[in-house]
C-alpha positions as CSV (number, residue, x, y, z in Angstrom):
1,X,-22.7,-22.6,-46.8
2,X,-19.4,-21.8,-45.2
3,X,-16.0,-21.8,-46.7
4,X,-14.5,-25.1,-46.3
5,X,-11.7,-25.2,-43.7
6,X,-9.3,-26.6,-46.1
7,X,-9.6,-23.6,-48.3
8,X,-8.7,-21.3,-45.5
9,X,-5.5,-23.6,-44.8
10,X,-4.8,-23.5,-48.4
11,X,-4.9,-19.7,-48.8
12,X,-2.7,-18.9,-45.6
13,X,-0.2,-21.1,-46.9
14,X,0.5,-18.8,-50.0
15,X,2.6,-16.0,-50.1
16,X,-0.4,-13.6,-50.4
17,X,-1.9,-15.3,-47.5
18,X,1.3,-15.0,-45.4
19,X,1.6,-11.1,-46.3
20,X,-2.2,-10.8,-45.3
21,X,-1.8,-12.4,-42.2
22,X,1.3,-10.3,-41.2
23,X,-0.7,-7.1,-42.0
24,X,-3.6,-8.1,-39.7
25,X,-1.3,-9.2,-37.1
26,X,0.5,-6.3,-36.7
27,X,-2.8,-4.4,-35.6
28,X,-3.7,-7.4,-33.4
29,X,-0.5,-7.0,-31.7
30,X,-1.0,-3.5,-30.8
31,X,-4.3,-4.1,-29.2
32,X,-3.9,-7.2,-27.2
33,X,0.0,-7.6,-26.9
34,X,1.0,-11.1,-26.3
35,X,-1.9,-12.0,-24.3
36,X,-0.1,-12.3,-21.1
37,X,-2.8,-13.3,-18.4
38,X,-5.7,-13.4,-20.8
39,X,-7.8,-16.0,-21.7
40,X,-8.3,-15.9,-25.4
41,X,-10.3,-17.8,-28.0
42,X,-11.0,-17.4,-31.7
43,X,-13.9,-18.1,-33.9
44,X,-14.3,-18.9,-37.6
45,X,-10.8,-19.4,-38.9
46,X,-8.6,-17.3,-36.4
47,X,-5.8,-20.2,-36.3
48,X,-3.0,-18.0,-38.0
49,X,-3.6,-15.1,-35.5
50,X,-3.6,-16.9,-32.1
51,X,-0.2,-17.8,-32.1
52,X,0.5,-13.9,-31.5
53,X,-0.8,-14.6,-28.0
54,X,1.8,-16.7,-26.7
55,X,1.9,-15.8,-23.3
56,X,-2.0,-16.4,-22.8
57,X,-2.7,-19.1,-20.3
58,X,-5.4,-20.5,-22.5
59,X,-6.2,-20.2,-26.0
60,X,-9.1,-22.1,-28.0
61,X,-10.1,-21.9,-31.5
62,X,-13.7,-22.3,-32.3
63,X,-14.8,-23.6,-35.8
64,X,-18.3,-23.4,-37.3
65,X,-19.8,-26.6,-37.9
66,X,-20.3,-26.1,-41.6
67,X,-16.9,-25.1,-41.9
68,X,-14.9,-27.9,-40.6
69,X,-11.7,-27.9,-38.2
70,X,-8.1,-28.8,-38.3
71,X,-6.1,-29.7,-35.2
72,X,-4.7,-26.4,-33.5
73,X,-1.8,-25.9,-32.3
74,X,0.0,-28.3,-34.5
75,X,2.3,-29.1,-31.8
76,X,0.9,-29.7,-28.2
77,X,-2.5,-30.6,-27.0
78,X,-5.4,-30.0,-29.3
79,X,-7.3,-26.8,-28.6
80,X,-9.7,-26.7,-31.5
81,X,-13.3,-27.8,-31.7
82,X,-16.3,-27.4,-33.8
83,X,-19.1,-25.1,-32.5
84,X,-22.7,-24.4,-33.4
85,X,-23.3,-20.9,-34.4
86,X,-25.7,-20.4,-31.3
87,X,-24.6,-22.9,-28.7
88,X,-20.7,-22.8,-27.8
89,X,-19.2,-25.4,-25.5
90,X,-18.3,-22.9,-23.2
91,X,-19.7,-21.6,-19.9
92,X,-20.8,-17.9,-19.3
93,X,-18.1,-15.3,-18.5
94,X,-15.2,-17.7,-19.2
95,X,-12.9,-15.6,-21.8
96,X,-11.0,-12.2,-21.5
97,X,-10.6,-11.7,-25.2
98,X,-12.4,-12.9,-28.4
99,X,-11.1,-12.7,-31.8
100,X,-13.4,-13.3,-34.8
101,X,-11.9,-13.8,-38.3
102,X,-13.6,-15.5,-41.3
103,X,-16.6,-15.8,-38.7
104,X,-18.9,-13.4,-39.1
105,X,-19.3,-12.5,-43.0
106,X,-20.7,-16.1,-43.5
107,X,-22.7,-16.2,-40.2
108,X,-26.6,-16.9,-41.2
109,X,-27.7,-15.1,-38.0
110,X,-24.9,-12.4,-37.2
111,X,-27.1,-10.8,-34.2
112,X,-27.5,-14.4,-32.6
113,X,-23.6,-15.0,-33.0
114,X,-22.9,-11.9,-31.0
115,X,-25.3,-12.9,-28.4
116,X,-23.4,-15.9,-27.9
117,X,-20.0,-13.8,-27.9
118,X,-21.6,-11.7,-25.1
119,X,-22.4,-14.5,-23.0
120,X,-18.8,-16.2,-23.2
121,X,-17.0,-12.9,-22.3
122,X,-16.4,-11.8,-18.7
123,X,-17.8,-8.4,-17.6
124,X,-14.6,-6.6,-18.6
125,X,-14.1,-8.8,-21.8
126,X,-13.5,-7.7,-25.2
127,X,-14.0,-9.0,-28.9
128,X,-12.2,-7.9,-32.0
129,X,-13.8,-8.6,-35.4
130,X,-11.9,-8.8,-38.5
131,X,-14.4,-8.5,-41.4
132,X,-14.2,-7.8,-45.1
133,X,-14.8,-4.3,-46.1
134,X,-17.4,-3.6,-48.6
135,X,-15.4,-0.5,-50.0
136,X,-12.1,-2.7,-50.3
137,X,-10.7,-4.6,-53.1
138,X,-10.6,-7.9,-51.1
139,X,-14.2,-8.1,-51.0
140,X,-15.0,-7.9,-54.5
141,X,-11.8,-9.8,-56.1
142,X,-12.6,-13.4,-55.8
143,X,-9.1,-14.7,-55.0
144,X,-9.2,-15.0,-51.3
145,X,-11.8,-16.0,-48.5
146,X,-12.1,-12.5,-47.6
147,X,-14.7,-12.5,-50.8
148,X,-16.7,-15.0,-49.2
149,X,-20.2,-14.0,-47.6
150,X,-21.4,-10.3,-46.9
151,X,-18.9,-7.8,-46.7
152,X,-19.3,-4.8,-44.1
153,X,-19.3,-1.1,-43.6
154,X,-18.1,0.4,-40.5
155,X,-21.4,1.9,-39.7
156,X,-23.2,-1.3,-40.1
157,X,-20.6,-3.2,-38.0
158,X,-20.8,-0.7,-35.1
159,X,-24.8,-1.1,-35.4
160,X,-24.5,-4.9,-35.1
161,X,-22.1,-4.6,-31.8
162,X,-24.4,-2.0,-30.4
163,X,-27.4,-4.0,-30.8
164,X,-25.6,-7.0,-29.0
165,X,-24.6,-4.8,-26.0
166,X,-21.2,-3.8,-26.9
167,X,-19.7,-0.7,-26.7
168,X,-17.0,0.0,-29.7
169,X,-13.8,1.0,-28.5
170,X,-11.5,1.9,-31.5
171,X,-11.2,0.5,-35.2
172,X,-8.9,0.1,-37.7
173,X,-8.1,-1.2,-41.5
174,X,-5.7,-3.4,-43.1
175,X,-4.9,-5.1,-46.5
176,X,-4.6,-2.0,-48.9
177,X,-2.4,-3.9,-51.3
178,X,-4.5,-5.6,-53.9
179,X,-5.2,-9.5,-53.5
180,X,-2.9,-10.6,-56.3
181,X,-0.5,-13.2,-56.4
182,X,2.0,-11.1,-57.6
183,X,5.9,-11.4,-56.1
184,X,6.7,-7.9,-57.1
185,X,3.6,-6.7,-55.3
186,X,3.9,-8.7,-52.3
187,X,7.4,-7.1,-51.8
188,X,6.0,-3.7,-51.6
189,X,2.8,-4.7,-49.3
190,X,4.4,-3.0,-46.5
191,X,4.7,0.4,-48.4
192,X,1.2,-0.1,-49.5
193,X,-0.1,-0.9,-46.2
194,X,1.8,2.3,-44.5
195,X,0.5,4.5,-47.2
196,X,-3.0,3.2,-47.1
197,X,-3.3,3.8,-43.5
198,X,-2.3,7.3,-43.6
199,X,-4.0,8.4,-47.1
200,X,-7.0,6.4,-47.4
201,X,-8.0,4.5,-44.2
202,X,-11.3,4.0,-45.6
203,X,-10.3,1.7,-48.3
204,X,-8.6,-1.1,-46.5
205,X,-9.8,-4.5,-47.4
206,X,-10.5,-5.5,-44.0
207,X,-12.3,-3.4,-41.1
208,X,-11.0,-4.4,-37.5
209,X,-13.3,-3.2,-34.9
210,X,-12.7,-3.8,-30.8
211,X,-15.9,-3.6,-28.5
212,X,-16.1,-4.1,-24.8
213,X,-19.2,-5.5,-23.0
214,X,-21.7,-2.9,-22.3
215,X,-22.9,-3.7,-18.6
216,X,-25.2,-0.6,-18.3
217,X,-27.4,-1.8,-21.3
218,X,-30.5,-3.6,-20.5
219,X,-30.1,-7.3,-19.5
220,X,-32.1,-10.0,-21.3
221,X,-29.6,-11.4,-23.5
222,X,-29.6,-15.1,-22.0
223,X,-29.5,-18.5,-23.4
224,X,-32.8,-20.0,-24.3
225,X,-34.5,-22.2,-21.4
226,X,-33.4,-25.8,-21.7
227,X,-30.2,-25.0,-23.7
228,X,-27.5,-27.4,-22.3
229,X,-24.2,-25.6,-21.3
230,X,-21.1,-28.2,-21.9
231,X,-18.1,-28.0,-19.9
232,X,-15.6,-25.8,-21.4
233,X,-13.4,-27.0,-24.0
234,X,-10.3,-25.6,-22.3
235,X,-9.8,-26.0,-18.3
236,X,-21.2,6.7,-26.8
237,X,-19.3,8.1,-28.8
238,X,-17.5,7.0,-32.2
239,X,-14.7,4.7,-31.7
240,X,-11.3,6.3,-32.2
241,X,-9.0,4.9,-34.6
242,X,-6.0,3.4,-33.5
243,X,-3.9,6.6,-34.3
244,X,-6.4,8.5,-32.0
245,X,-8.6,10.1,-35.0
246,X,-12.3,9.6,-34.9
247,X,-14.0,7.4,-37.1
């Protein structure tokens, strides 16, 4: 069973959630900038992060059916919808970028989810997965949604992507400060993030892995016969870290 949408909303409304969002957002902005010219969607609970890509011509958030959905963005036309784990209301090859946050850890069939990601991305499309890190505190201290579901190790996440015909491009980590509701600790969060990224990058609370479609891999990951495609809801090497070091 997936975490309820209201639990995500409540977490990101707290000072701890806002600090976590800021730490992760810094890495996402480095990767995709402001989204200019890109068709971007999020899956899971990516709402707090899609606002980074203000210049994207189209943005959409897909929420798993077992989780529920909240209107997004708060102002303007709604661009949020419920989506099945295996059958998204999007046509083939319609997205430039896809961001998965709080979407993989509780997925009942991760490999099938990644097949759907491959289907909706364009040939040069990319995905960033933000997933709880098994070696980080955030996956073991049950005070945030990052402790829900199955956490990942970097090697396992890379394997999942390669099995789904993706080529990992870079990896990064974030959330080095403990997941505690302490105002003193949160004020020092930026120091924790800078120190952690340089001294112990393998102990971040979340893994962040970007991958691109591998168009040279064998073809065959197609939608099952008879499945209906709805109109769109909107009209090998180790990957390097962001700092250039090998993983």
